[in-house]
N, C-alpha and C positions, 0 to 999 in steps of 0.2 A: 725744549718743545719745538717742533718743526713750524717753521713761518708760513702761512698758509694759503699766501695768495701771492702773486707778481704780475706785474703789468709787461705785455709784450707785444710790439709793434711789428708790422711789416711782412707778415706772412702771407703768402699768396691765396688768393681766395677761391681756391678749387675745393675738390673731393674732402671731406673730413679725412683727415691724417695724410694730406699730402706731404710729401718728401722732397726736400731741396735742400741743397748745400747751405749749410747754417740755421736752416728753420727750425721752430720750435719741436717740431716732430723729431727730428734727429737730436735735439736736446734731451727729450722723452727715451729715445731708445740708447744711448750712449751708456747706461749702467749694465745694460744685458745685451750689449752687442758679443759678445761671447757665448752667453747663456741662451739666445734663438736659433743660434745653427746645430747646436744640439738636438733642440725640438724638431726643426725641420728635418734633420736625418732620421731621428728617430720616426716619425710620421709617415716618411717616407718609404722606412724598412718594414711598417705594417702589412703594406700590400703583398708582400711575400707570405705572410701567414695565411692567406685566402687559396681556395681551391684553385688549382693552374688556370681553370677556364675562367676565373673570377679575377686572376691578378689585374687584368688591363681594365676592368672596370673599378676596380677599386683603387689603382693608382691614378685614374682620372678624377674623381671624387676627391680622393687625397691633396692632390694637387691644387683644389679650389682654395687655397689658405687665406688670400688678402692681404691685411695689414698684420693678421695675427696678434689680435687687440689683446685676446683671453690669454694666451702662452704669456705676452707682456706682462699683465697683470699678474700673474702667478711671479715672474721673475722680481718686478719692482716691489710687491708687496713682501715676497721671500725675502728679497734683499736687505728689505727695509726695516726687517725684525729678525735679521740674524744672517747666516750664510747660505747660499744656493749648493743644491747637492744634487746627485741622480734622481733622488724622489720629485725633485721639483720639475725634472726634465719628464719625467713619468707624468705625473698631473697635468702638465699644461698639455702633454700628447692627447691624455684622456679628454680633457674638455674641449680639444679643438675637434675631436674625431666625434664628439657628443653634438657639436656645433654644426658640422660638416654633414652630418645624418641629417640634422634639420632642416639644411638647406634642399640635399636631395629632396626631402619630403615637400619643402614650400614651392620647390620648382614644379614639381607636379599639381599641387594644390593651385597652383597661381597659373600654370599653363606658359611657365616661361621658358622661351627658346634661347636666351642669352644671359649668362651671368658672369663678369668680370672679364667681356669682351672675348668669350667665346663659348660655343654652345653648351646647353645644359646636359648632364647626364640622360634625362628624358627625350630631349631633343636628339640625339644620339642613336639612342638605344631604346628609347620606348617608355611608356610611364610605367609599366610591370617590373622591366629591369631597375630601372631609378628607385621605386618603391623598396625593392628586396635589398639593394646596395645600401641603402639607408639603415636598413633592419638590421643589416651585417655591419655596418659601421658602429650602431648603437650596441649590440651585443659584445662586438669585440672589445670597445670601449668598457662595458662593463666588466669583462673577463678579465681584462689589463686591472681594473679595478680591484676585483677579487684575490689579486696576487699580492695586495697587501698584508701584512699579518695583524690587523687591527681590523675588525670587520665593520666598526663604525666607518671607515673610509668607502668601501665599497657601498655602502648604504647611502653616503651621503650624495654619492654619483648618481645613485639609481634614483635618489628622491628629486635631485635638479632634473634629471631627462624627464621625470614624469612630470615637473611643473612646467619645463617648457612645452612639452607637449598640451597640456592641459590648457595653457596659455594660448595655444595655436587653435585649438578646439574654441575655446571660448570667443577668441577673435573671429572665426568661422562663422559662429552663432549669432553674432553682431552685425555681420555686414548687412549694409543697406539698412539698420537698425535705427532711424530716428531717435529714438528714446534713450541712446546710449547716454550716461552720464560722464562727467570727467572721472568719477570715483572709479567706476568700472573699467574706463578707459586705461588709467594708471595701474589697476589690478593686472589688466592682460600684459600690459608692457613690463610691468615688474616681474611676470612670470615668464615671458615669452623671449624677453630681451634680456632684462637685468640679470635674471637668475643665474646665467653664467657667469657673468662680469662679478658677481656676486661669490658665487663659488669659487672663481680663479683666485680672489685677493683673499677670501677665509683661508683656503687650503695652502696658499704660498705661505701666510703667515703662521698656519698651524703646523706646517712641516718646517719652519724654524725655530718652533719652540715657543712661540708666541703665547702669552697669559690668555686666560681666555675674554678677558675685557679687549685687549687687543684685536684679537680675532674677530668679536663681534663690532668692532669698531672697522674693520677692513671688509669685511662683508657690508655694511652699513655704505662705507664708501663705494664699493662694487655697485651696490644698488643704486646708489644717487647718480653714479655717472653713466651707468647703463640706460637708466630712464632719461636723462638729460641727452643723451646721446640718440635716443630712439626719437624724443622728441624733435631733434635737429633735421635727422631723419626725412620724418614728417614733413616738417617744413619744406626742406629741400625740394621734395616732391611735387609741390605746389607755386612755392617761389622762387625755384632754383631756376638755372638755365641747363639744358640737355649736357652742355660743355663739362658744367660743375657737378650736375647728377651721375653724369657716366651713362645715361638712360633716359630712354623717353620720359617725359613730366606725364603727372597724373596718372599713374600705374594703379596707385592706392584707391583713385576714385573708379576708377574702370573696374576694379577687384569688389567695388563696394565697400571699403574700408573707411571707417569714420575716424579720423585722425585728429590730433587736439585744435588744428586750425579750422578744420569743419566744425567739430564741437562747439568752437567760440562762435564760429559764424552763423549756427543754429540756434545759440542763445540769443544773439543779438541782432539777428533778422527780422525783417516786417513777415508777416503770415504770407505775402504773395513770393517772397524771396524766398521762404521755407519750402514752399510748395514747387518754386522751380528748381530749388537744388535736391528736393525727392526726386523729382523727376529725372533730373540727371544722372542723379546714383542708380535709379532703378533702369535706364535707358540710355547709358554712357555713351557720348561719340566726342572724340576729340575736339570736336570743333567747340565743345562747350567749356574746353579748359579756360580759354578767354574769358567769359562771363564769371566762372568761379574766381579766380584770379583778381579780378576787377573788384567781386564784390568780397572778397576777403580783405583787399587793400582798403577800400572804403568804411571796413569795419575793424580797422588795426587787429586783424587776426594776428598777424604775424608777432605784433609789441606784446600781445597777451600770452602769446605760446613762448616767447623769449621770454617775460618775466617769470612763468613757469618753471622753465629750465632754467632760470636764474638761482629759483630758490632750491631746487636740487643740488647745482652746483655748490651753493653756500653751504648747503649739509656736507656734501662731500667734503668742502675744504673744512669744516668743524670736525669731522672723523680724523681727519690727518693730525690734529693735536695730540692725538695718543701718542704720536712717532718721536722718538729721536731724530735730531739733523741729520740727515745722510744724503748722499747721490740718489739713492733709489726713491727716498721720500721727496725729495724735492723734483723727482721725473713725474711723482704720482700727480703733486702740485701743478707742475706745468701742462699735465694731461688734462685736468679740468680747464685750466686758462686758455688750452688749444680749443676747446669744444666753443667755450665762450667767444674766442676770436673769431670761429667759424659763424656764429651769430651774428657777430659785428660785421663781417664782409657781406653776408647774407641780406642782412639789413640795409646796409650802405646800397646794395643791388637796388634794393625797390625805392630808393630815392633818387636813383640815377637819371 
């Protein structure tokens, strides 16, 4: 069985999944270096299937792919449990299109003007176009899924899309909700963020002919990784630097989103500080970030958040025990290590 942990030093403390020569991230990518270009090419080809007047919008939306973490997970889990084929490419494309559809909708809901260093769809063409292009991407992804002979495949994608959208609704409902519990927070991010991670791992293994028990382990690995990843992203928003985050800090606070560091602060703070934090959430001004950062530091909110993420990373490593040794499986272990390493770097910045 796979050794599920390795220690890596020296990665650059920038954004999650930063790539540089010889970095751990490049080690993650090595087993899927030939797989990912096929996914990119097929994603780009999807724009031509839209009405002529919509091609420019679709192409713009489909170009917002970032690090392609979900397709990477399809390739790694598929390769760790068998051989990769054209079906894996299609699966990766469908999942990435569902993800890109959610981004188009998220940017409208958050009023975002910039994503990945360029204007959002809504900034360029308005909220209406952005919402409808998101709808088209969802529909196109499900149409692609329906082409698989087994109807259970399409059902799995549709169920995942429903869970992601439901998670977004629940998060919206809980904005500025000081009664939000950790349990509800984890439920939201499991649905909103971790679901597509889990689906990518599960489907990658399924189409490689893995047993149901291995499929289940891969799904749990994806859920654990996705949850830890979201906790890191939530920490970066309040504990990081703008250079590392690639965006202005405090954006979650500005939108009234109660992330894990804030929940820890609410659990540990005095009544007076809770009142101040509630007021800031309801009437956010960027000047309030200094007070929030100092309060979270005084209450060790980062360390508690990191401990929580560590438990999910440990769970992911445990699930990798279901795999036989391979380069793909080792990369899945490296991916967990990399998230842990980013927490280490973020923690060192707190004590600098």
